[in-house]
C-alpha positions in Angstrom: 0.0 0.1 -0.2 1.1 3.7 -1.0 2.1 5.1 2.3 0.0 8.1 1.8 -3.1 5.8 1.5 -2.0 4.1 5.0 -3.0 7.6 6.6 -6.1 8.0 4.6 -9.0 7.9 7.1 -11.7 9.0 4.6 -14.9 6.8 5.6 -13.8 6.2 9.1 -15.8 7.2 12.0 -13.8 8.4 15.2 -15.0 9.6 18.7 -12.4 11.5 21.1 -13.5 11.8 24.4 -12.7 14.9 26.6 -12.0 16.3 22.7 -13.1 19.9 23.1 -10.0 21.5 24.8 -6.2 21.2 24.8 -4.8 17.9 23.8 -8.1 16.6 22.8 -9.1 19.2 20.3 -5.7 18.8 18.7 -6.0 15.0 18.4 -9.6 15.3 17.0 -8.7 18.1 14.5 -5.8 15.5 13.3 -8.4 12.7 12.7 -10.7 15.3 11.0 -7.9 16.5 8.6 -7.2 13.0 7.6 -10.9 12.7 6.5 -12.5 10.7 9.4 -15.9 11.7 10.7 -14.9 12.9 14.1 -17.1 13.5 17.3 -16.0 15.4 20.2 -17.3 14.3 23.5 -17.2 15.9 27.2 -19.0 16.6 30.0 -19.3 20.8 28.8 -21.4 20.4 25.9 -20.8 23.9 25.0 -17.3 23.8 25.1 -17.3 20.8 22.4 -20.1 22.7 20.5 -18.0 25.6 19.9 -14.8 23.6 19.1 -16.7 21.7 16.5 -18.1 24.9 15.1 -14.6 26.3 14.9 -13.2 22.9 13.2 -16.2 22.7 10.8 -15.5 26.5 9.6 -12.3 25.1 8.3 -13.9 22.3 6.5 -13.8 19.7 8.5 -16.5 16.8 9.6 -16.6 17.3 13.2 -19.9 17.0 15.5 -20.1 17.4 19.6 -22.0 15.1 22.1 -22.2 15.4 25.9 -20.5 12.7 27.6 -19.4 11.9 31.1 -17.0 8.7 31.0 -17.7 8.2 34.7 -21.3 7.8 34.6 -22.9 4.6 34.1 -24.1 4.1 30.4 -23.0 7.4 29.0 -20.4 6.6 26.7 -22.1 3.2 25.6 -25.1 5.4 24.5 -22.8 8.0 22.8 -20.9 5.5 20.7 -24.3 3.4 20.0 -25.7 6.2 18.5 -22.7 7.0 16.5 -22.5 3.7 15.3 -26.5 3.6 14.5 -25.9 6.8 12.5 -23.0 5.8 10.4 -23.3 2.3 10.3 -19.9 1.7 11.7 -17.5 2.8 14.6 -13.7 2.8 13.9 -11.8 4.8 16.2 -11.8 5.6 19.9 -9.2 8.2 21.4 -10.1 7.8 25.2 -8.4 11.0 26.1 -10.7 12.1 29.0 -8.7 12.3 32.2 -7.3 14.8 34.7 -6.0 15.4 38.5 -8.0 16.1 41.5 -4.8 16.5 43.5 -4.8 19.2 45.9 -3.3 17.4 49.1 -0.1 15.7 49.9 1.3 12.8 52.2 0.7 12.7 55.1 -2.6 14.4 54.8 -3.4 13.0 51.3 -7.5 12.8 50.7 -8.8 9.1 49.9 -11.6 11.2 48.1 -9.2 12.6 45.4 -7.1 9.5 45.0 -10.5 7.4 44.4 -11.7 10.2 41.9 -8.7 10.3 39.8 -8.8 6.8 39.4 -12.5 6.6 38.6 -11.9 9.2 35.9 -8.3 8.2 34.2 -8.6 4.4 34.7 -12.5 3.5 35.0 -13.2 5.9 32.5 -10.7 4.6 30.0 -11.8 0.9 30.7 -15.9 2.1 30.0 -14.6 3.6 27.0 -12.7 0.9 25.5 -15.4 -1.7 26.4 -18.2 0.4 24.5 -15.9 0.7 21.5 -15.1 -2.8 21.5 -18.6 -3.9 21.4 -19.1 -2.5 17.8 -15.3 -3.1 16.7 -15.4 -7.0 17.3 -18.2 -7.8 15.0 -16.5 -5.5 12.3 -13.3 -7.4 13.1 -11.4 -4.0 13.0 -10.7 -1.0 15.4 -8.4 1.3 16.4 -8.3 2.2 20.0 -5.9 5.0 21.7 -5.8 5.5 25.3 -4.0 8.7 26.9 -1.6 8.0 29.5 1.4 10.3 30.8 5.3 10.4 31.5 4.1 10.0 35.1 2.9 6.9 34.0 6.3 5.4 34.5 8.3 8.2 36.1 7.1 10.5 39.1 7.3 13.9 39.4 10.5 15.9 40.8 9.1 18.1 43.5 12.1 20.3 43.1 10.7 21.6 39.7 7.5 23.0 41.9 9.6 24.8 44.7 8.3 28.5 45.2 5.8 28.2 42.6 1.9 28.7 43.8 1.4 25.4 41.4 -0.3 22.2 42.3 1.7 19.0 41.1 -0.2 16.1 39.8 0.7 13.8 42.6 0.3 10.2 43.7 -3.4 9.7 42.7 -2.3 11.0 38.9 0.8 9.0 38.7 -1.1 5.6 39.9 -3.8 6.3 37.5 -1.7 6.9 34.5 0.7 3.7 35.4 -2.4 1.7 35.3 -3.8 3.3 32.1 -0.2 2.3 30.5 -0.8 -1.4 31.6 -4.4 -1.4 31.0 -3.7 -0.7 27.7 -1.3 -3.8 27.5 -3.8 -6.0 28.2 -6.8 -4.6 26.1 -4.4 -5.2 23.1 -3.7 -9.0 24.2 -7.3 -9.3 24.6 -8.8 -7.9 21.4 -6.0 -8.3 19.3 -7.8 -11.8 17.9 -10.5 -9.7 16.6 -8.1 -7.4 14.5 -8.4 -4.5 17.1 -5.0 -2.4 17.8 -5.0 -0.8 21.1 -1.9 1.9 22.1 -1.1 4.4 24.3 0.3 8.0 24.0 1.9 9.5 27.0 2.7 13.0 26.8 5.4 15.2 28.4 4.6 18.5 29.8 2.4 20.3 27.3 1.1 23.4 29.3 -2.3 25.2 29.0 -2.5 28.9 28.7 -3.3 29.2 32.2 -0.2 27.1 33.5 2.5 29.1 35.5 5.1 30.8 33.0 7.9 30.1 35.5 6.7 26.3 35.5 6.6 26.2 31.8 10.4 27.5 31.5 11.6 25.2 33.9 9.8 22.2 32.1 11.6 23.7 29.0 15.0 23.6 30.3 14.5 20.1 31.7 13.9 18.2 28.3 16.8 17.5 25.8 15.0 19.7 22.8 14.7 22.6 25.4 11.2 23.8 24.0 7.9 23.9 25.2 5.5 21.5 24.1 2.2 22.0 22.0 -1.0 20.2 22.0 -0.4 19.9 18.3 2.7 17.8 19.0 0.6 15.0 19.4 -1.2 15.2 16.0 1.4 12.9 14.4 1.3 10.5 17.1 -2.5 10.1 17.0 -2.4 9.9 13.3 0.0 7.0 13.1 -1.9 5.2 15.8 -5.4 5.4 14.6 -4.4 4.8 10.8 -3.8 1.7 8.8 0.1 2.5 9.3 -0.2 1.0 12.7 -2.0 -2.2 11.8 1.1 -4.1 12.9 1.4 -2.2 16.2 -0.4 -2.7 19.2 0.3 -2.6 23.3 2.6 -0.1 22.7 3.3 3.3 25.1 4.5 6.1 22.8 6.2 8.4 24.5 5.7 12.0 23.1 7.6 14.1 25.7 10.5 16.1 23.8 13.0 13.5 25.5 12.0 14.1 29.0 12.2 10.7 29.8 15.7 10.1 28.5 17.4 11.3 31.7 
């Protein structure tokens, strides 16, 4: 197959959870730019609608849906509706996640820990399970989970010294480590159905509200010595959601500017 054709997603149908902002928005844009009919889903429907409207103005086939991946049945309902509408469901990017950490040892909150696991781990599991119900009969599918460099590395507390900034902490690190290994297990179970399951683990990619001093410290602590951008994930998600990754499964792709090499 011609390599350009490997990345052509025309006719495919995709869902990006947490797709309205930041990393999710960039990855959804990448899939739509390659021709996929792409749905953005998130708890804030107005944000997803605004992003979808902006991307449609650029000629992309993008739609918005409301979905809380921690709520029973919601992601199943969204994927079922998408599959009925198009007669197929091909790509899931399980991006919804985040951290609730505001307390640290020895006073860490068990509620924060449990909520972080529920959103990142259980939410990813629910999403993959809902997607696989449609992918298994079709004998094809791409599932991409979103880990973090903190799925394999903890945070150096010294980077945060003197900053009014909450680090992600043990709950987030535990959750993203679980997502990475969940990905491997899903790949092992779903491989016989020709479904590839892979993980993207981003490094520090700040939002506009992130403390500028923290951003600079992160820049100086990666070998490329530049700040990560949401668009840096577009190539990774294009690879793992296209036919170019038909022989790749159970892989954790670090997109971190080399942070993890030292």
